[in-house]
LUMTOR-772273 format. One line per 2 residues: number of its first residue (from 1); their letters; for each residue x, y, z of N, C-alpha, C. Coordinates in Angstrom, 3 decimals. Example, Ala and Ser with C-alpha at 12.3 -4.5 7.8 and 13.67 -1.06 7.14 Angstrom:
BEGIN
1 = AS = 13.190 -5.690 7.800 12.300 -4.500 7.800 13.200 -3.300 7.800 ~ 12.850 -2.250 7.080 13.670 -1.060 7.140 12.900 0.030 7.870 $
This chain:
BEGIN
1 = MQ = 133.987 112.094 115.841 133.079 111.319 115.014 133.006 109.893 115.552 ~ 132.009 109.663 116.342 131.920 108.378 117.033 131.479 107.229 116.130 $
3 = HL = 130.911 107.515 114.967 130.423 106.445 114.095 131.325 106.222 112.876 ~ 132.498 106.818 112.869 133.393 106.738 111.714 133.729 105.294 111.346 $
5 = EE = 134.096 104.487 112.320 134.483 103.100 112.027 133.297 102.293 111.488 ~ 132.116 102.530 112.035 130.931 101.810 111.553 130.634 102.179 110.101 $
7 = VK = 130.688 103.466 109.788 130.426 103.921 108.418 131.498 103.373 107.482 ~ 132.751 103.393 107.924 133.843 102.859 107.111 133.630 101.374 106.836 $
9 = NI = 133.222 100.618 107.830 132.984 99.185 107.653 131.839 98.920 106.681 ~ 130.772 99.690 106.795 129.624 99.525 105.890 130.048 99.861 104.467 $
11 = LS = 130.733 100.960 104.294 131.209 101.369 102.969 132.107 100.283 102.373 ~ 133.006 99.776 103.168 133.929 98.747 102.712 133.198 97.463 102.337 $
13 = DV = 132.217 97.079 103.136 131.456 95.863 102.850 130.651 95.997 101.558 ~ 129.947 97.121 101.412 129.101 97.315 100.230 129.953 97.385 98.958 $
15 = LS = 131.095 98.049 99.038 131.947 98.220 97.862 132.981 97.115 97.695 ~ 133.015 96.185 98.639 134.001 95.089 98.618 135.425 95.627 98.474 $
17 = LG = 135.802 96.525 99.388 137.111 97.167 99.309 138.251 96.295 99.815 ~ 137.941 95.299 100.611 138.980 94.409 101.111 140.045 95.154 101.897 $
19 = ER = 141.292 94.902 101.566 142.430 95.494 102.281 142.499 97.017 102.147 ~ 141.887 97.578 101.113 141.922 99.041 100.941 141.197 99.771 102.055 $
21 = KK = 140.340 99.058 102.788 139.604 99.669 103.896 140.558 100.290 104.921 ~ 141.679 99.644 105.173 142.584 100.130 106.221 143.222 101.472 105.869 $
23 = FL = 143.151 101.882 104.607 143.709 103.164 104.199 142.693 104.301 104.271 ~ 141.441 103.977 104.577 140.402 105.004 104.667 140.453 105.696 106.022 $
25 = NE = 140.370 107.021 105.984 140.255 107.806 107.217 139.245 108.923 106.983 ~ 139.056 109.744 107.978 138.047 110.797 107.924 138.205 111.693 106.696 $
27 = DS = 139.431 111.951 106.277 139.691 112.859 105.165 139.735 112.167 103.806 ~ 139.536 110.863 103.762 139.603 110.127 102.501 138.502 110.585 101.544 $
29 = IL = 138.913 110.972 100.341 137.972 111.385 99.302 137.296 110.128 98.757 ~ 135.979 110.174 98.623 135.236 109.012 98.141 134.888 109.145 96.663 $
31 = LG = 134.071 110.152 96.326 133.663 110.327 94.934 134.867 110.679 94.072 ~ 135.064 109.909 93.033 136.179 110.139 92.137 137.426 109.365 92.510 $
33 = SL = 137.509 108.919 93.756 138.682 108.157 94.206 138.411 106.662 94.287 ~ 137.172 106.305 94.497 136.789 104.896 94.578 135.984 104.534 93.337 $
35 = PE = 136.598 103.848 92.384 135.871 103.517 91.153 134.613 102.684 91.402 ~ 134.578 101.960 92.509 133.409 101.146 92.842 132.193 101.997 93.218 $
37 = LD = 132.432 103.256 93.585 131.347 104.115 94.078 130.649 104.809 92.909 ~ 129.824 104.034 92.204 129.024 104.593 91.123 127.614 104.867 91.650 $
39 = SM = 126.716 105.268 90.776 125.377 105.658 91.225 124.629 104.504 91.901 ~ 124.771 103.298 91.388 124.103 102.160 92.030 124.732 101.850 93.385 $
41 = AV = 126.036 101.985 93.480 126.709 101.740 94.755 126.279 102.761 95.800 ~ 126.061 104.013 95.390 125.592 105.045 96.322 124.254 104.617 96.918 $
43 = VN = 123.359 104.132 96.069 122.048 103.664 96.547 122.225 102.511 97.527 ~ 123.113 101.584 97.207 123.349 100.438 98.092 123.962 100.856 99.422 $
45 = VI = 124.864 101.825 99.388 125.476 102.330 100.626 124.410 103.000 101.490 ~ 123.569 103.823 100.877 122.513 104.498 101.629 121.576 103.477 102.262 $
47 = TA = 121.199 102.466 101.506 120.315 101.418 102.037 120.976 100.707 103.215 ~ 122.250 100.379 103.085 122.965 99.704 104.169 123.057 100.590 105.408 $
49 = LE = 123.289 101.883 105.213 123.345 102.821 106.345 121.983 102.922 107.023 ~ 120.921 102.987 106.226 119.571 103.054 106.791 119.284 101.819 107.651 $
51 = EH = 119.620 100.654 107.125 119.351 99.414 107.857 120.192 99.315 109.125 ~ 121.465 99.670 109.030 122.366 99.532 110.176 122.015 100.515 111.291 $
53 = FG = 121.765 101.752 110.922 121.547 102.796 111.931 120.071 103.052 112.235 ~ 119.157 102.436 111.492 117.732 102.660 111.726 117.300 104.061 111.370 $
55 = IT = 117.877 104.606 110.301 117.536 105.954 109.849 116.804 105.866 108.519 ~ 116.176 106.967 108.129 115.525 107.071 106.834 116.123 108.258 106.100 $
57 = VD = 116.554 108.023 104.866 117.179 109.069 104.061 116.283 109.363 102.869 ~ 115.867 110.610 102.748 115.062 111.026 101.603 115.988 111.406 100.449 $
59 = DD = 115.502 111.206 99.230 116.308 111.493 98.034 116.854 112.917 98.016 ~ 116.041 113.866 98.475 116.467 115.271 98.406 117.502 115.644 99.472 $
61 = EI = 117.836 114.719 100.355 118.838 114.982 101.394 120.253 114.647 100.931 ~ 120.364 113.905 99.852 121.658 113.432 99.385 122.189 114.351 98.289 $
63 = SA = 123.457 114.717 98.421 124.129 115.501 97.380 125.526 114.925 97.200 ~ 126.219 115.422 96.204 127.599 114.971 95.992 128.445 115.269 97.224 $
65 = GT = 128.138 116.346 97.920 128.879 116.713 99.122 128.772 115.677 100.226 ~ 127.650 114.956 100.257 127.463 113.913 101.260 128.520 112.826 101.109 $
67 = FE = 128.857 112.506 99.865 129.813 111.443 99.572 131.186 111.980 99.187 ~ 131.454 113.239 99.541 132.751 113.829 99.210 133.897 113.110 99.917 $
69 = SL = 133.703 112.844 101.202 134.749 112.166 101.982 134.092 111.229 102.987 ~ 134.893 110.381 103.576 134.375 109.501 104.620 133.857 110.338 105.787 $
71 = GS = 134.530 111.431 106.079 134.097 112.323 107.154 132.758 112.965 106.867 ~ 132.548 113.422 105.624 131.269 114.061 105.287 130.123 113.052 105.327 $
73 = LT = 130.394 111.822 104.924 129.366 110.788 104.985 129.038 110.447 106.438 ~ 130.055 110.355 107.270 129.845 110.074 108.691 129.089 111.218 109.351 $
75 = HF = 129.439 112.446 109.016 128.746 113.623 109.561 127.261 113.577 109.186 ~ 126.972 113.214 107.937 125.593 113.109 107.492 124.828 112.078 108.336 $
77 = VE = 125.434 110.908 108.548 124.800 109.853 109.347 124.549 110.349 110.775 ~ 125.541 111.019 111.346 125.385 111.507 112.716 124.307 112.580 112.823 $
79 = QK = 124.157 113.394 111.786 123.066 114.377 111.769 121.707 113.661 111.735 ~ 121.607 112.599 110.924 120.362 111.849 110.834 120.038 111.176 112.168 $
81 = LA = 121.047 110.685 112.860 120.835 110.045 114.152 120.364 111.038 115.206 ~ 120.741 112.289 115.049 120.381 113.314 116.019 118.958 113.832 115.821 $
83 = E = 118.350 113.512 114.691 116.985 114.007 114.405 115.953 113.337 115.269 $
């Protein structure tokens, strides 16, 4: 996963995770584990990912599985980059 660190940095910046960022890895559970990750934060994370990577995300492409873990979110971004 070549974009893992970039996605982690964006997630950390949007959610203001501070020092907790260093504990995030590919297997880190996001939904339910990060209280900051509410519905509005999901929208903000998606917007930040779109701007950073130059991708477009349609509403019907996002599911709870996308935000299950840092790895699943990174995989989603990498799939969008490959389109």
